[in-house]
C-alpha positions in Angstrom: 36.5 -24.3 8.7 40.3 -23.2 8.0 43.3 -25.5 6.9 44.6 -26.1 10.4 41.3 -27.5 11.5 40.9 -29.5 8.6 44.2 -31.2 9.3 43.4 -31.8 12.9 40.0 -33.3 11.9 41.6 -35.8 9.3 44.3 -36.9 12.0 42.0 -37.6 14.2 40.0 -39.9 11.9 43.1 -41.9 10.9 44.3 -42.3 14.6 40.7 -43.5 15.5 41.0 -46.2 12.5 44.3 -47.4 13.4 43.5 -47.8 17.2 40.5 -49.7 16.3 42.0 -52.0 13.9 45.1 -52.8 16.2 42.4 -53.4 19.1 40.4 -55.6 16.9 43.5 -57.7 15.8 44.9 -58.1 19.1 41.4 -59.1 20.6 40.8 -61.9 18.1 44.2 -63.0 18.2 44.0 -63.5 22.0 40.7 -65.4 21.4 42.6 -67.7 19.2 45.4 -68.1 21.8 43.1 -68.8 24.6 41.4 -71.5 22.4 44.7 -73.0 21.7 45.8 -72.9 25.5 42.6 -74.6 26.4 43.4 -77.4 23.7 46.9 -77.8 25.2 45.6 -77.9 28.8 43.6 -80.8 27.9 46.8 -82.7 26.8 48.3 -82.1 30.2 51.3 -79.6 29.1 51.5 -78.1 32.3 54.5 -75.9 31.8 53.8 -74.6 28.7 50.3 -73.4 29.9 52.0 -71.6 32.9 54.6 -70.0 30.5 51.9 -68.6 28.1 49.6 -67.6 31.0 52.5 -65.5 32.5 53.0 -63.9 29.2 49.1 -63.4 28.4 47.8 -62.0 31.2 49.1 -58.6 30.6 47.5 -58.7 27.2 44.0 -57.7 28.2 44.9 -54.4 30.2 47.0 -53.3 27.0 43.9 -53.8 25.2 41.6 -51.8 27.6 44.3 -49.1 27.6 44.6 -48.8 24.0 40.7 -48.7 23.5 40.4 -45.8 26.3 43.4 -43.7 24.6 41.5 -44.2 21.3 38.4 -42.7 22.7 40.1 -39.9 24.3 42.1 -39.1 21.2 38.6 -39.1 19.0 36.7 -36.9 21.2 39.7 -34.3 21.3 39.9 -34.4 17.3 36.3 -34.6 16.4 34.6 -32.8 19.1 33.5 -29.2 17.9 35.8 -26.3 19.5 33.6 -24.9 22.0 35.5 -21.9 22.8 35.8 -20.6 19.4 33.2 -18.6 17.5 31.6 -20.2 14.4 32.4 -18.3 11.3 29.7 -17.0 9.3 29.8 -17.0 5.4 29.5 -13.6 4.3 26.0 -12.9 2.5 26.3 -11.2 -0.9 23.7 -8.5 -0.7 20.9 -7.9 -3.3 21.5 -5.0 -5.4 19.7 -2.1 -4.2 17.6 0.2 -6.7 18.1 3.2 -4.5 22.0 3.9 -6.0 25.0 2.1 -6.8 26.9 3.4 -4.1 24.8 2.3 -1.2 25.0 -1.3 -2.7 28.8 -1.2 -3.0 28.9 -0.2 0.7 26.7 -3.1 1.8 28.9 -5.6 0.0 32.0 -4.4 1.4 30.5 -4.7 5.0 29.5 -8.4 4.2 25.9 -7.9 4.7 23.0 -5.7 4.0 22.5 -2.9 6.5 19.0 -2.3 8.0 19.2 1.3 6.4 19.8 -0.4 2.9 16.9 -2.6 3.3 14.7 0.5 4.2 15.8 2.4 1.4 15.2 -0.5 -1.0 11.7 -0.8 0.2 11.2 2.9 -0.4 12.8 2.6 -4.0 10.2 0.0 -4.7 7.1 2.0 -4.0 5.3 2.9 -6.9 5.6 6.6 -6.6 9.4 6.4 -6.7 9.5 3.6 -9.3 10.8 4.9 -12.9 9.0 2.3 -14.7 6.1 4.0 -16.6 3.7 0.8 -16.4 4.1 1.1 -12.8 3.4 4.8 -12.6 0.3 4.2 -14.7 -0.9 1.2 -12.6 -0.7 2.8 -9.3 -1.6 6.3 -10.1 -4.7 7.8 -8.6 -6.9 9.1 -11.6 -9.3 11.8 -10.9 -11.7 11.1 -14.1 -13.1 7.9 -15.7 -10.8 6.4 -18.1 -8.0 9.3 -17.5 -5.7 6.4 -18.0 -6.9 5.5 -21.3 -6.9 9.2 -22.6 -3.1 9.5 -21.3 -1.9 6.5 -23.2 -3.8 6.9 -26.2 -4.3 10.7 -26.9 -1.3 12.2 -24.8 1.2 9.6 -25.2 0.5 7.9 -28.7 -1.2 11.1 -30.1 -4.3 9.1 -31.5 -7.3 10.9 -32.8 -9.6 7.8 -33.3 -12.5 8.0 -30.6 -13.2 5.0 -28.5 -16.0 4.4 -25.9 -13.4 5.1 -23.2 -12.4 8.4 -24.8 -16.1 9.5 -24.9 -16.5 8.4 -21.1 -13.5 10.4 -20.0 -14.6 13.6 -21.8 -18.4 13.3 -20.3 -16.9 12.7 -16.9 -14.4 15.5 -17.2 -17.1 18.1 -17.9 -19.7 16.6 -15.8 -17.6 16.8 -12.7 -16.5 20.3 -13.6 -19.7 21.7 -13.5 -20.6 24.3 -16.1 -17.3 24.6 -17.3 -18.0 23.9 -21.2 -21.4 25.5 -20.8 -20.2 28.7 -19.6 -17.1 28.8 -21.6 -17.1 32.2 -23.4 -17.0 32.0 -27.2 -13.5 33.7 -28.8 -11.3 32.9 -31.6 -7.6 32.1 -31.5 -5.3 35.1 -30.5 -8.4 37.1 -29.5 -10.0 37.8 -25.9 -13.1 36.5 -24.6 -16.1 38.9 -24.3 -15.9 40.4 -20.8 -19.2 39.6 -19.7 -19.1 36.0 -20.5 -15.5 35.7 -19.3 -16.1 37.1 -15.7 -19.2 34.6 -15.3 -16.7 31.8 -16.1 -14.0 33.1 -13.9 -16.6 33.4 -10.9 -17.9 30.1 -11.3 -14.4 28.3 -11.5 -13.3 30.0 -8.4 -12.8 28.2 -5.0 -14.6 30.3 -2.6 -14.5 30.1 1.1 -17.6 28.9 3.0 -19.8 31.9 3.3 -17.8 34.0 1.0 -19.5 35.1 -1.9 -16.8 37.4 -3.2 -13.4 36.6 -5.1 -10.3 39.0 -5.2 -8.4 40.4 -8.0 -5.7 37.8 -7.2 -8.1 34.8 -7.5 -9.5 36.4 -10.8 -5.9 36.5 -12.3 -5.0 33.1 -11.3 -8.2 31.4 -13.0 -7.6 33.4 -16.2 -3.9 32.2 -16.2 -5.1 28.6 -15.6 -7.7 28.3 -18.1 -6.7 30.7 -20.9 -3.7 31.5 -22.9 -2.4 35.2 -23.0 -5.3 37.5 -23.0 -5.4 41.1 -22.0 -8.3 42.5 -19.7 -8.8 45.6 -17.3 -10.4 44.8 -14.0 -14.0 46.3 -14.0 -17.6 45.2 -13.5 -19.5 43.1 -15.8 -23.1 42.4 -16.3 -22.7 39.4 -13.8 -20.3 40.8 -11.3 -19.5 44.1 -9.4 -16.0 45.2 -9.1 -15.3 47.3 -6.0 -12.1 47.7 -3.8 -10.3 44.8 -5.5 -13.2 42.3 -5.6 -15.7 40.8 -7.4 -19.4 40.0 -6.2 -21.9 38.4 -8.2 -25.3 40.2 -9.1 -27.0 36.9 -9.5 -27.8 34.3 -12.1 -28.9 30.8 -12.6 -27.8 28.1 -15.0 -31.0 25.7 -15.0 -30.4 21.9 -16.0 -27.7 20.1 -16.8 -25.9 18.4 -19.6 -24.3 15.2 -20.9 -21.7 15.4 -23.4 -20.9 13.4 -26.5 -17.2 13.6 -28.1 -18.1 13.5 -31.8 -14.6 14.3 -33.4 -11.2 15.0 -32.3 -8.0 16.5 -33.9 -4.7 17.2 -33.2 -2.1 20.0 -34.3 0.7 22.1 -32.8 1.1 25.6 -31.7 4.2 27.8 -32.9 6.0 26.8 -30.1 5.5 23.1 -31.1 2.9 22.4 -28.2 0.6 19.9 -28.9 -3.0 21.4 -29.2 -6.3 19.3 -29.5 -9.6 20.4 -31.3 -12.6 18.8 -30.1 -16.4 18.7 -31.5 -18.7 18.1 -28.5 -22.5 17.7 -28.7 -24.5 18.6 -25.5 -27.9 17.2 -24.4 -29.8 19.3 -22.0 -32.0 17.7 -19.0 -34.1 19.4 -16.6 -33.2 19.5 -12.8 -35.7 16.9 -11.6 -35.3 14.8 -14.5 -33.5 12.2 -12.5 -36.1 11.9 -9.8 -38.5 8.9 -10.4 -41.3 10.4 -8.4 -41.6 13.5 -11.2 -44.4 13.2 -13.5 -43.9 12.5 -17.0 -45.4 15.9 -18.0 -42.8 17.9 -16.1 -40.0 15.8 -17.5 -38.0 16.9 -20.6 -38.2 14.9 -23.9 -34.7 13.7 -23.3 -35.5 12.4 -20.0 -38.7 10.8 -21.1 -36.4 8.9 -23.9 -34.1 8.0 -21.3 -36.6 6.3 -18.7 -38.3 4.5 -21.7 -34.8 3.1 -22.5 -33.8 1.8 -19.1 -36.4 -0.6 -19.2 -34.1 -2.5 -21.6 -31.9 -5.4 -19.9 -28.7 -3.7 -20.6 -29.5 -0.7 -18.1 -30.5 -3.2 -15.4 -29.1 -1.7 -12.0 -28.5 1.7 -13.3 -30.0 4.9 -12.0 -31.1 7.6 -14.1 -27.7 9.4 -14.6 -25.8 6.3 -14.8 -28.0 5.4 -17.8 -27.4 8.8 -19.1 -23.7 8.0 -18.8 -23.9 5.0 -20.6 -25.8 6.4 -23.5 -22.6 8.9 -24.1 -20.7 6.2 -25.7 -23.9 4.5 -27.1 -25.2 7.0 -29.9 -27.2 9.2 -27.7 -28.4 11.2 -30.6 -30.6 8.4 -31.7 -33.1 9.0 -28.9 -31.7 12.4 -27.6 -32.1 15.8 -28.8 -29.2 17.7 -28.8 -29.1 21.3 -27.4 -25.9 22.7 -28.7 -22.4 21.6 -30.1 -18.9 23.2 -28.9 -15.7 23.3 -30.9 -13.0 24.1 -28.8 -9.2 23.9 -29.0 -7.2 23.5 -26.1 -3.9 22.0 -24.5 -3.8 19.3 -21.7 -2.2 20.2 -18.5 -1.2 17.7 -15.8 -2.5 14.5 -17.5 -1.5 12.2 -14.8 -2.6 14.4 -12.0 -5.3 17.1 -11.4 -5.8 17.4 -15.3 -7.2 20.7 -16.7 -7.8 22.1 -20.1 -6.3 25.4 -21.2 -8.6 27.0 -23.9 -7.4 28.7 -27.0 -10.7 29.1 -28.8 -14.3 28.1 -28.4 -17.2 28.2 -31.0 -20.5 27.4 -29.9 -23.7 26.3 -32.2 -27.1 26.2 -30.9 
């Protein structure tokens, strides 16, 4: 409401008070005079009565006129202005996290635009939020306790091994079937043995359905992903036949499967100051049918027999065979299982918050 309207409003209020006061004063005065006239009439003073009557008979119309004027004036001054638009108080917009320029534009316009609100919501999405904790909370992790590995090993550089770290390492190598099992042995700065390398590359290739061969380009991409600078020449091997730029398998079988126990973890740096990790991992071998409860005990591996016996304990209630094996990984599996081999690997970690994978610098295997 502006100054002119406020003055009009207060003037109307004062006018109403004055009119009501005058009306009330005259009204009560006339009541008193009429009472006095009746008293004089009772005494027989006729001429005085007639004179007073002539003067007072105009009083009531005057009172009525004043009341009507007061009502009209009050309505005029106090009624809301119907023909004028109601002014809205500008709303100060919230600061948008999109950028300062958009926020200033919204403020200058007096209200937040729909586009500004939309951009604010987009900016508040976890994937667009620069806050590290939000990224960790809403990230889609590929492996069990990859989050823990990222925080404690990648971010904090810790080498202490927790149960979560053991679970992560086991889950990584179990899901990446035969990656560690088929990893060729080689020293830092040296190229892996060719036969073992070709077997590893073929097993890591993403082949199309019903497609048995891989191309040179696929071969090179996998080498680049999992190994540092190594030299090689495309040719056949014990496991693959090379012809017309393609590798075709000669046939082999990897029997059984492993669970993996991380026993030691060290950290260092390359010449380029890139972090490298050195891990000692023990593998425990199981037969293909060890997880089938219908498999006869005589056909099970010794490790499987130990696991089935362990599963009778209450802490394993509700777990299937492989779930019990995964639980053993962080619960001293060597106390009941026989190890098949130990790997000592040096590697770097790639894309730790996404499709994590290792690039290997060396591998030693002890059986």
